[in-house]
C-alpha positions in Angstrom: -39.6 186.8 -28.0 -38.7 183.2 -27.2 -36.4 183.2 -29.9 -34.6 186.7 -28.5 -34.5 185.4 -24.7 -32.8 182.1 -26.0 -30.3 184.5 -27.7 -30.0 186.7 -24.4 -29.4 183.4 -22.4 -26.5 182.4 -24.9 -24.9 185.9 -24.8 -24.9 185.7 -20.9 -23.3 182.5 -21.2 -20.8 183.1 -23.2 -20.1 186.3 -20.8 -19.7 183.7 -18.0 -17.0 181.5 -19.9 -15.3 184.5 -21.2 -14.8 185.9 -17.2 -14.0 181.8 -16.2 -11.0 181.6 -19.1 -9.7 185.0 -18.7 -6.1 185.0 -17.6 -4.5 186.0 -14.7 -2.3 189.0 -13.6 -0.2 190.3 -11.4 -1.8 193.3 -11.2 -5.1 191.8 -10.8 -4.3 189.5 -7.8 -2.0 191.8 -5.9 -4.7 194.7 -5.4 -6.3 195.2 -2.2 -7.7 192.1 -1.1 -11.3 193.5 -0.8 -11.6 192.8 -4.5 -11.9 188.9 -3.6 -14.5 189.9 -0.8 -13.7 189.9 3.0 -14.5 186.9 4.7 -16.0 187.1 8.4 -13.5 187.4 11.3 -13.5 187.6 15.4 -16.1 185.3 15.8 -18.0 185.2 19.6 -20.8 184.9 21.1 -22.5 187.4 23.2 -22.4 186.1 27.0 -25.8 184.6 27.2 -25.5 182.5 24.0 -27.8 184.4 22.0 -26.2 186.0 19.4 -22.9 185.5 17.3 -21.0 188.3 16.7 -18.4 189.2 14.0 -16.6 191.4 11.9 -17.6 191.3 8.3 -17.5 193.8 4.9 -19.9 192.9 2.5 -20.4 196.4 1.3 -16.2 197.0 0.9 -16.1 199.5 3.6 -12.9 200.9 4.5 -13.2 199.1 7.6 -15.0 195.9 8.8 -17.8 196.4 10.5 -19.3 194.2 13.1 -22.5 191.9 12.5 -24.8 189.5 14.9 -27.1 186.7 14.3 -29.1 184.7 16.5 -29.4 181.3 16.3 -33.2 182.0 14.9 -32.3 184.4 12.6 -29.1 184.0 10.7 -29.2 187.1 8.1 -26.4 189.3 9.3 -27.4 192.5 10.8 -25.2 195.3 11.1 -24.5 196.1 15.1 -25.1 200.0 16.1 -23.2 202.0 18.0 -25.2 201.5 21.2 -25.1 198.0 21.5 -21.3 198.0 20.6 -21.0 200.0 24.1 -23.3 197.9 26.1 -23.7 194.3 25.1 -20.5 193.0 23.1 -18.9 189.8 25.3 -15.3 190.8 26.7 -12.4 188.6 28.2 -13.5 187.9 31.7 -14.2 185.2 34.5 -16.9 183.2 34.7 -18.6 182.1 38.1 -18.7 178.1 38.5 -22.7 177.9 37.4 -21.7 179.9 34.4 -24.4 182.7 35.6 -22.3 185.7 36.1 -19.3 186.7 34.3 -16.8 189.9 35.4 -14.6 191.3 33.0 -12.9 194.4 32.1 -13.9 197.2 29.6 -11.7 200.6 29.1 -10.4 200.3 32.2 -13.1 199.5 34.5 -14.8 196.4 36.0 -18.1 195.2 34.9 -20.2 192.4 36.0 -22.8 190.8 33.9 -26.0 188.7 35.3 -26.6 186.4 32.5 -30.3 185.7 33.1 -31.5 188.9 33.8 -29.2 190.8 31.6 -28.3 193.3 33.7 -24.7 194.9 33.7 -23.3 196.7 37.1 -20.3 199.1 36.4 -18.3 198.0 39.8 -15.4 200.8 39.2 -15.6 203.7 37.6 -12.1 205.7 37.9 -9.4 207.2 36.2 -7.0 204.4 37.2 -6.9 201.5 35.1 -8.5 198.5 36.6 -7.9 194.8 34.8 -7.7 190.7 35.6 -10.9 190.7 36.9 -11.8 186.9 38.8 -14.1 185.8 41.2 -12.8 184.8 44.5 -12.9 181.5 45.5 -16.3 181.4 47.5 -17.2 184.3 44.9 -18.7 186.7 47.7 -15.9 189.1 45.8 -14.4 190.1 42.8 -10.6 190.6 42.6 -8.6 192.3 40.1 -5.5 194.6 39.7 -4.7 198.2 40.0 -1.3 199.0 39.5 0.6 196.5 40.6 -1.5 195.8 44.0 -4.4 193.5 44.3 -7.9 194.4 45.5 -11.0 193.1 46.5 -14.7 194.5 46.2 -17.6 192.6 48.2 -20.5 191.8 46.1 -23.2 192.4 48.6 -21.8 196.1 50.2 -19.3 197.4 47.5 -16.5 197.4 50.4 -13.5 197.9 48.2 -10.4 196.3 50.4 -6.8 196.8 49.0 -4.7 193.3 49.8 -1.4 193.9 48.8 1.2 197.0 49.3 3.9 196.2 47.1 6.4 199.3 47.3 9.0 200.0 44.9 12.6 202.1 45.2 13.9 199.5 48.4 15.9 196.3 47.6 13.5 193.6 47.5 13.3 191.7 50.4 14.2 194.5 52.6 11.7 196.1 55.0 10.3 199.4 54.2 11.5 202.4 55.9 8.9 203.7 58.6 7.5 207.2 58.5 6.0 209.4 61.1 2.4 208.9 61.3 2.2 206.0 59.0 -1.0 204.1 59.2 -2.7 206.5 61.1 -5.8 207.8 59.8 -6.4 211.7 60.4 -4.6 213.9 63.0 -0.7 214.5 62.8 2.4 213.4 64.9 2.9 215.3 67.8 6.7 216.8 67.7 9.0 214.7 70.2 12.3 215.5 71.5 15.3 213.5 71.5 14.7 213.9 75.7 11.2 212.7 75.8 12.2 209.4 73.8 14.8 208.5 76.4 17.6 210.1 74.1 20.7 212.6 75.0 23.4 212.7 77.2 23.8 210.6 80.5 23.2 213.9 82.2 19.8 214.8 80.6 18.3 211.3 81.4 19.8 211.9 85.5 18.0 214.9 85.1 14.9 213.7 83.9 14.3 210.5 86.5 15.2 213.0 89.2 12.1 215.0 88.0 9.8 212.3 88.2 11.0 210.9 91.5 10.6 214.6 93.4 7.1 215.5 91.9 4.1 214.0 91.8 2.6 216.2 89.0 5.1 214.6 86.6 4.4 211.1 87.4 0.8 211.7 86.7 1.5 213.2 83.6 4.1 210.3 82.4 1.5 207.7 83.2 -1.5 209.5 81.1 0.7 210.1 78.5 1.8 206.3 78.2 -2.0 205.4 78.6 -3.1 207.5 75.7 0.0 205.9 73.5 -1.3 202.7 74.5 -5.1 203.5 73.1 -3.4 205.2 70.0 -2.1 202.0 69.2 -5.1 199.7 69.7 -7.5 202.3 67.7 -5.3 202.3 64.5 -6.2 199.7 61.7 -4.0 197.1 61.0 -1.2 198.3 58.9 -1.3 196.3 55.1 2.3 194.6 55.4 4.5 196.7 53.0 6.0 194.1 50.2 9.6 195.8 49.1 10.5 195.2 45.2 12.9 197.5 44.8 13.1 197.9 40.5 11.8 194.8 39.8 8.2 194.6 37.8 5.0 192.8 39.5 3.0 190.4 37.7 0.9 187.6 37.9 -0.9 188.6 41.6 -3.4 186.1 42.8 -5.5 184.8 45.6 -6.0 181.3 46.7 -9.8 180.4 47.0 -9.3 180.4 51.0 -8.3 184.0 50.7 -4.9 183.0 52.6 -2.3 183.1 50.1 -1.4 186.1 47.7 1.3 184.7 45.2 2.9 187.1 42.7 6.2 187.0 40.3 9.2 189.7 40.1 10.4 190.1 37.0 14.0 192.0 36.9 14.8 193.2 33.5 18.4 192.9 32.6 20.6 196.6 32.4 22.6 198.1 29.9 21.1 195.6 26.8 20.9 197.1 23.3 18.2 197.1 20.9 18.4 197.9 17.3 16.7 201.0 15.5 15.2 200.9 12.4 15.3 204.0 10.4 12.4 205.2 8.6 13.0 207.3 5.4 9.4 208.0 4.0 7.8 210.6 6.8 5.6 213.2 7.5 8.5 215.3 9.0 10.8 215.1 6.3 13.3 213.8 8.5 14.9 210.3 8.7 13.4 209.3 12.2 14.7 206.1 14.1 12.1 203.2 15.3 13.5 201.9 18.5 13.2 198.0 18.0 14.5 194.8 19.5 17.3 193.0 20.9 19.1 190.6 18.9 19.2 186.6 19.8 21.7 185.9 22.9 21.5 189.2 24.5 20.4 189.2 28.5 16.9 187.9 29.0 14.6 189.1 32.0 14.9 186.8 35.1 11.7 186.2 37.5 10.9 184.5 40.8 8.0 183.6 42.1 6.7 184.4 46.0 4.2 183.3 48.5 2.4 185.9 50.9 0.9 184.2 53.8 -1.4 187.0 55.1 -2.2 184.7 58.1 1.3 184.4 59.2 2.1 187.8 57.5 5.0 186.7 55.9 6.5 186.5 52.3 8.9 183.6 51.0 10.2 182.5 47.5 8.8 179.3 46.1 11.8 176.8 46.0 13.1 176.2 42.5 16.7 174.7 43.4 15.3 171.1 44.4 13.4 170.8 41.1 14.7 167.4 39.3 16.9 168.2 36.5 17.9 171.8 37.5 21.7 171.6 36.8 21.5 169.7 33.8 23.1 171.1 31.0 22.0 170.7 27.4 23.5 167.6 24.8 24.9 170.0 22.4 27.6 171.7 25.0 29.5 168.2 24.6 30.7 169.6 21.5 32.5 172.4 23.0 34.6 170.5 25.9 35.9 173.6 27.2 32.4 175.2 27.8 31.1 171.8 29.4 34.0 171.7 31.8 33.4 175.3 33.2 29.8 175.3 33.1 30.0 171.6 35.1 32.3 173.6 37.5 30.1 176.2 38.1 27.3 173.7 38.6 24.8 176.4 38.6 20.9 176.3 38.9 19.4 177.2 35.4 17.0 180.2 35.4 13.2 179.1 35.6 9.7 180.9 35.0 7.1 180.0 37.2 3.7 179.9 36.0 0.4 179.6 38.1 -0.5 178.5 40.8 -3.5 176.9 39.5 -5.7 176.1 42.6 -8.1 173.5 42.9 -11.7 174.9 44.2 -11.3 173.8 47.8 -7.9 175.3 47.7 -6.1 172.0 49.1 -3.9 171.7 46.1 -1.8 174.2 43.9 -0.1 173.4 41.1 2.7 175.3 39.1 4.2 175.0 35.6 7.9 175.6 35.7 9.8 176.2 32.4 13.2 176.5 31.7 14.4 179.5 30.0 16.5 177.5 28.0 13.2 175.8 27.3 14.2 172.4 27.2 12.3 171.2 30.2 8.6 171.7 31.4 7.5 170.4 34.8 4.6 170.2 36.8 4.6 170.6 39.8 2.8 170.3 43.2 3.0 173.7 45.2 3.2 173.8 49.2 1.7 177.2 49.8 2.9 177.2 53.6 6.6 176.6 52.7 6.7 177.5 49.1 8.3 173.7 48.0 7.3 171.9 45.5 7.2 168.0 44.5 6.9 166.6 40.8 3.9 165.5 38.8 5.5 165.5 35.4 8.6 166.5 33.5 9.0 166.8 29.7 12.3 167.2 28.7 13.3 167.7 24.8 16.9 167.9 24.0 15.9 170.4 21.1 13.4 172.7 22.6 9.6 172.3 24.3 6.9 173.3 22.2 4.2 171.9 20.3 0.1 173.0 20.6 -1.2 173.7 24.1 2.1 173.2 25.8 3.4 176.6 25.8 7.0 176.9 26.3 9.7 179.8 27.5 8.3 182.7 29.5 5.1 183.1 27.9 2.4 180.4 29.0 1.9 177.5 31.1 -0.5 176.2 28.0 -3.6 174.2 28.5 -4.3 172.8 31.9 -6.7 173.0 34.6 -8.6 171.0 37.1 -11.0 168.4 36.5 -12.3 168.2 40.3 -10.2 169.0 43.4 -7.7 166.4 43.0 -7.4 165.6 39.1 -5.3 168.1 36.9 -5.2 168.2 33.1 -2.2 169.2 30.8 -1.2 168.5 27.1 2.3 166.9 26.6 4.6 165.7 23.4 5.4 162.7 25.5 4.3 160.4 22.8 5.7 162.6 20.3 2.2 164.3 19.5 0.2 166.7 21.6 -2.4 165.1 23.5 -4.3 165.4 26.4 -3.1 163.6 29.7 -4.6 163.9 33.4 -2.7 163.5 36.8 -4.1 162.6 40.0 -2.4 164.9 42.4 -3.1 162.9 45.4 -1.0 159.5 44.1 1.0 161.1 41.4 -0.6 158.8 38.8 -0.8 159.7 34.7 -3.5 159.2 32.6 -3.2 159.5 28.7 -6.7 160.3 27.2 -5.8 160.8 23.7 -3.5 159.2 21.5 -2.4 158.6 17.5 -0.1 160.5 15.5 -2.4 163.6 15.5 -2.3 166.5 17.2 -4.6 168.1 19.8 -4.4 171.8 18.8 -7.2 173.4 20.6 -8.8 172.2 24.4 -11.5 173.2 26.3 -13.2 171.9 29.5 -17.2 172.1 29.4 -19.1 173.7 32.0 -19.6 170.4 34.1 -16.0 169.3 33.4 -17.1 165.8 32.4 -16.3 166.6 28.5 -13.3 168.1 26.7 -14.1 169.6 23.4 -11.2 169.8 21.1 -9.7 170.4 17.5 -7.4 167.9 15.8 -6.3 166.7 12.5 -7.0 162.7 13.4 -8.1 162.1 9.4 -5.3 163.8 7.9 -2.8 166.6 8.9 -4.2 168.8 6.5 -7.6 168.3 7.9 -9.0 169.9 10.9 -12.4 168.9 12.9 -13.7 169.4 16.5 -14.3 166.8 18.7 -15.7 165.6 21.9 -14.1 162.6 24.3 -15.4 162.1 28.3 -13.0 163.0 30.7 -12.4 159.7 31.6 -11.0 158.8 28.3 -12.7 156.9 25.2 -13.4 157.7 21.4 -13.2 160.8 20.4 -16.6 161.6 18.7 -16.3 163.8 15.4 -18.6 167.0 15.3 -18.2 168.6 12.2 -18.4 167.2 8.9 -17.3 169.8 6.3 -13.7 168.5 5.1 -11.0 171.2 5.3 -10.8 173.6 7.9 -12.9 173.9 11.0 -12.2 176.7 13.6 -15.5 176.1 16.6 -16.4 178.8 19.1 -18.5 176.8 21.4 -21.8 178.9 22.7 -21.6 179.4 26.3 -24.8 177.1 26.7 -22.7 174.3 24.8 -25.9 174.1 22.5 -24.4 175.8 19.4 -20.8 175.5 17.4 -20.4 178.9 15.1 -17.7 177.6 12.5 -15.4 179.0 10.7 -14.7 176.9 7.7 -12.8 177.1 4.8 -11.5 174.7 1.8 -8.5 174.7 -0.4 -10.3 177.2 -2.9 -12.7 178.6 -0.8 -12.1 181.3 1.4 -13.5 181.3 5.2 -17.2 181.4 5.7 -19.4 181.5 9.0 -21.3 178.6 9.5 -23.7 177.7 12.5 -24.7 173.9 13.6 -26.4 172.2 16.6 -23.5 170.4 19.2 -24.6 167.2 17.9 -22.7 164.5 15.6 -24.1 164.5 12.0 -25.7 167.7 12.6 -25.9 170.1 9.3 -24.1 173.3 9.1 -25.7 175.8 7.5 -23.9 178.6 6.1 -24.3 182.6 7.3 -22.2 184.3 5.0 -21.5 184.8 1.4 -18.3 186.7 1.1 -16.8 186.0 -2.2 -16.8 188.5 -5.1 -18.6 187.6 -8.7 -15.0 188.4 -10.0 -13.4 186.1 -7.8 -15.7 183.5 -8.2 -15.5 183.7 -12.2 -12.5 182.1 -11.9 -11.2 178.2 -11.5 -9.2 178.5 -9.0 -7.1 175.2 -8.5 -7.9 172.7 -5.9 -4.1 171.8 -5.4 -3.5 168.2 -5.4 -2.0 167.4 -1.6 0.6 164.6 -2.1 3.4 162.7 0.1 6.6 161.6 -1.1 9.6 160.1 0.7 12.4 162.1 1.5 16.0 161.0 1.8 15.9 159.9 5.3 12.6 157.5 4.8 9.9 160.0 6.3 6.5 161.1 4.4 6.8 164.7 3.3 3.4 166.5 2.5 3.0 169.0 -0.5 0.9 170.7 -2.5 1.0 170.4 -6.3 0.1 172.5 -9.1 0.1 171.1 -12.5 -0.2 173.1 -15.2 -3.0 172.3 -17.6 -0.3 173.2 -21.0 3.1 172.8 -19.8 5.2 175.2 -21.2 7.8 173.4 -23.9 10.9 174.4 -21.7 9.5 172.3 -19.0 10.1 174.9 -16.0 9.1 174.3 -12.2 8.8 176.7 -9.1 8.5 175.1 -5.2 7.2 177.9 -3.1 8.5 178.0 0.5 6.3 178.9 3.0 7.4 181.2 6.0 7.7 181.1 9.8 9.4 177.9 9.6 7.2 176.0 12.0 4.0 177.5 9.9 1.9 174.5 7.8 0.7 175.3 4.6 -0.5 172.0 3.2 -3.9 171.6 4.2 -7.4 171.2 2.4 -8.6 174.6 3.7 -7.9 178.3 2.6 -4.3 179.9 2.8 -3.2 182.4 4.9 -0.6 182.8 1.7 -3.5 183.6 -0.2 -1.6 185.7 -2.2 1.2 183.3 -2.8 -1.5 180.7 -3.4 -3.4 183.0 -6.4 0.4 183.5 -7.7 0.9 179.5 -8.2 -2.5 179.5 -10.0 -0.9 182.2 -12.5 2.4 180.3 -12.3 0.3 177.3 -13.4 -1.7 179.0 -15.9 1.5 180.1 -17.6 2.5 176.4 -17.7 4.7 176.1 -14.5 4.6 172.9 -12.5 4.4 174.5 -8.5 5.4 172.4 -5.6 4.7 173.6 -2.0 6.0 171.5 0.7 5.5 171.2 4.4 9.3 170.8 4.9 11.0 169.5 8.2 10.1 172.0 11.1 6.7 172.6 9.8 3.7 172.2 12.2 0.8 169.7 12.3 3.0 166.6 12.6 4.5 165.9 15.9 7.3 166.6 17.9 10.1 164.8 15.4 8.9 166.7 12.6 8.8 170.0 14.3 12.2 169.7 16.2 14.0 168.5 12.8 15.9 171.6 12.5 17.3 171.6 15.7 20.8 173.1 15.2 20.7 173.6 11.6 18.4 175.2 9.9 19.0 174.7 5.8 19.6 171.3 6.6 16.9 168.7 6.4 14.3 171.4 5.6 16.3 172.2 2.5 17.1 168.6 1.6 13.1 168.2 1.6 13.0 170.9 -1.0 15.8 169.4 -3.3 14.0 165.6 -2.7 10.6 167.0 -4.2 12.4 168.8 -7.3 13.7 165.3 -7.8 9.9 164.2 -7.7 9.1 166.6 -10.0 12.1 165.6 -12.4 11.1 161.7 -12.0 7.5 162.0 -11.9 5.9 165.0 -13.5 8.7 165.5 -16.2 10.4 168.8 -15.1 13.5 170.4 -16.8 16.0 169.7 -13.8 18.0 172.8 -15.5 14.8 174.9 -15.2 13.7 175.0 -11.6 13.3 178.0 -9.4 11.9 178.7 -5.8 10.4 181.7 -3.9 9.5 182.9 -0.9 9.3 185.2 2.0 10.6 185.5 6.0 11.5 182.0 6.9 11.1 181.3 3.0 13.4 184.0 1.8 16.2 182.5 4.3 15.6 178.9 2.7 15.7 180.4 -0.7 18.7 181.6 -0.2 20.3 178.6 1.4 19.0 176.7 -1.6 20.7 179.2 -4.3 24.1 179.6 -2.3 24.3 175.6 -1.3 22.6 173.9 -4.1 23.0 175.6 -7.0 23.2 172.6 -9.5 19.2 172.4 -8.3 17.7 175.6 -8.4 18.9 178.1 -11.3 16.8 180.7 -9.7 15.2 182.3 -6.6 13.3 185.3 -5.0 14.3 185.5 -1.5 11.7 187.9 0.2 12.3 189.7 3.4 15.1 187.1 4.4 16.9 186.2 7.5 20.8 186.3 6.1 22.6 185.4 9.7 20.2 184.4 12.6 22.8 185.8 15.1 21.1 189.4 14.1 17.4 187.7 14.3 15.3 188.0 17.7 15.6 185.6 21.0 12.1 183.9 21.3 12.3 182.2 18.3 16.5 181.7 17.5 17.5 180.9 20.6 15.3 177.6 20.7 16.4 176.4 17.5 20.0 177.3 17.8 20.7 178.1 21.5 23.0 180.8 21.5 25.7 182.4 19.1 28.1 182.6 22.0 27.5 179.2 23.3 26.6 177.4 20.1 28.6 179.2 17.4 28.7 175.9 15.3 24.5 176.0 15.0 24.7 179.6 13.5 27.7 179.2 11.4 26.0 176.1 9.6 22.8 177.9 9.3 23.5 181.1 8.2 23.4 182.1 4.6 25.9 185.3 4.9 28.5 182.2 5.2 27.8 180.2 2.2 27.0 183.5 -0.4 29.9 182.2 -2.7 28.0 179.3 -3.8 25.8 181.7 -5.4 25.3 180.2 -9.6 21.8 181.1 -10.6 20.0 184.2 -10.9 18.8 185.7 -7.2 16.5 188.4 -6.8 16.2 189.9 -3.0 13.4 191.9 -2.2 12.8 194.0 1.8 11.1 196.4 3.1 13.2 199.1 4.9 11.1 199.6 7.7 10.9 195.9 8.4 11.0 195.5 12.4 10.8 191.9 12.1 14.1 190.9 9.8 15.6 194.0 9.7 16.8 195.7 6.4 20.4 195.8 8.2 20.3 192.0 7.4 19.9 192.0 3.7 22.4 194.9 3.5 25.1 193.1 5.2 24.6 190.1 2.7 24.4 192.7 -0.4 28.1 194.2 0.9 29.0 190.2 1.2 28.3 189.7 -2.4 29.9 192.9 -3.6 32.9 191.6 -1.8 32.7 188.3 -3.6 32.4 189.7 -6.7 29.1 188.3 -7.2 26.7 189.8 -9.9 24.0 187.6 -10.8 22.2 189.3 -7.7 19.7 192.4 -7.6 18.1 194.2 -4.4 14.4 195.5 -4.5 14.7 197.7 -1.4 10.7 198.9 0.0 10.8 202.0 1.6 7.5 202.3 3.2 7.3 198.3 4.3 7.3 196.6 7.0 7.7 193.0 7.5 4.3 191.9 5.6 3.6 194.7 2.7 0.7 196.6 3.2 0.5 198.7 0.2 -0.7 197.3 -3.1 1.5 199.3 -5.4 4.6 197.1 -3.2 2.9 194.0 -3.5 2.2 194.0 -7.5 6.3 195.2 -8.0 7.5 192.9 -5.9 5.7 189.9 -7.8 6.4 191.4 -11.3 9.9 191.0 -10.4 9.7 187.4 -9.3 7.5 186.8 -12.2 9.8 188.1 -14.8 12.9 186.8 -12.8 11.5 183.1 -13.6 10.1 184.2 -17.3 13.5 185.0 -18.1 15.6 182.2 -17.0 13.5 179.5 -16.4 11.5 179.3 -19.7 14.6 179.4 -22.1 
């Protein structure tokens, strides 16, 4: 029996070994990702801090069900429909003591008492109520319905409308009065022109004579005047009409002392053309157009912020004309003397967006974040609500574009900002070259930098007692994130997490626990829980990867650095083959987004490409994955290094990486290819067209081919606008360099791509045809958007890429 058991054990070990050495194929790795297992996602605490909710799919269901654990019972339990209806946390607003929370669900407003667990539904209407908050004294709940701000009194349920925005009249003009306006009940009696003192001169003379001759008429006139006075006094005070014309009302807020209502009016540009994306494979059998987006340089929406002083019953604009540098022109216009002369002569204020105001609890101070629409300035300013005037606390100017974690930019966000007390305001800034925490005293104007170093504060949260900052940062290494705390007065950051890799932390409402979503380079994300103490052990909650996934020895790629031609450190992931192919081939993978980070010690969002890079290394390729200039995680200078020239330093980083592969890792310089999607596809095209002697083959997927045809929000930051900075667009767009193609190029693109439209690759295809190039191919995918969904499409695409490399780099 013992011998039989030993034979079974050996057989089992042999099976296990066979599994771990089984070769990868494109078909295997490009299946529905469920074959790997599904990591937990959307992790959040219950409002009472007793449960952690998360989506997870250990049973390989069609959708990821909702699970929960408690801090005392870590076994995940599937959440039933009743709990999903009543107990799930919603985004909302906490009171100051964190004992109650108001939130919206399905268009109605709810109030949750945390200690008792009682939930009160404050509204139940067919209208949508949204954005609920506590009033300054926490006696009312404020919310938006339609365009207007409403208040409901907590102790009585009394509902009050606080604003009355009216459309259809030019903004600022008084709305037309109507008969009986503001009157409750009854109807207005018809009144003749004569009774109103109108009519001809003869009519008025006759009326005066009647009053003079007859006492009965005198008495009626007297009673009529008294009745009119009584009615006027009995009428409730009419809510002021605020005429906004055809503008969009947004950001309506009430000051903590209930005096000021601030709001933003947004005016959409007229006659702006948008792209249409044809969809060919449809249920109807007809080609259907998908309305899409504008192109860079199209007119943008403008906005203006106003104050409604309820005490004075008056409205006025926040004054932006006095902002320091409001007329400053960007440096690039010096390359266009005629434009510089014209814009200098016009001397116009730049268009700005005002975020906020952010009020101190005592309502004595209000801060707004002002961002220039060209995104080259961000001002933190103190608002005088009684006049609408601004005074400066901080200005961040960037001749490239404002950005970086926690900072916001453009019209999207004010960034990570808030109050420590009634006089100290915190924010993040890249003033030092890296995004760090600053605190400003709004009474003296002095500023203090709390964190410092060649690393970034990536997330920021203030403790309930406002004495501690919690933040995520890459202090130890650009590719390792940990969770830290620091006193709001400054000091040395205290590290709270300990696992090397990526730590995404959700702090419990009572600040006693950390829910950690953790991963490593070759291990997908799992849920852990840990007490909120330095050095505490994190306990793993989920086991998500399948036996099939675990059976393969996925590589832990080396994270290396090399010097580029400008002397800067470039970080890269290196996959060294166990047995190099005799041709000594290499492939460079180029990540997308431009600003994204992919060289790190945690699981990549490019997991398919990670697995494909494993496959390439298994088949004898050396693979290099570079965080090129423009990637995130390395500070302001690296972030903006591609300003006005995409395909410049970001591309030379790839070329310098190839030089490293040749000199240090024995790669054949004639056998180097590259591939990437989106921005990586763009980079592949630029490499094949402008560095044809370095790259013999390229797979360009869902590529931007001409930046003048991409969207505004992304492109205008980096290249300005085509009609203002034509040189930047021509230097950065592959379509202008297509004649340089020498090697073998594969292009692949989804035909219903709503991000990089299929038109992009069609235009380049026509250019290649006209240039008589014949060493390229185009693979269109009729049902795919920018991010492919169908496993069959992923498989087809990557079989083509592998075939391209095998037939061109292994000769």
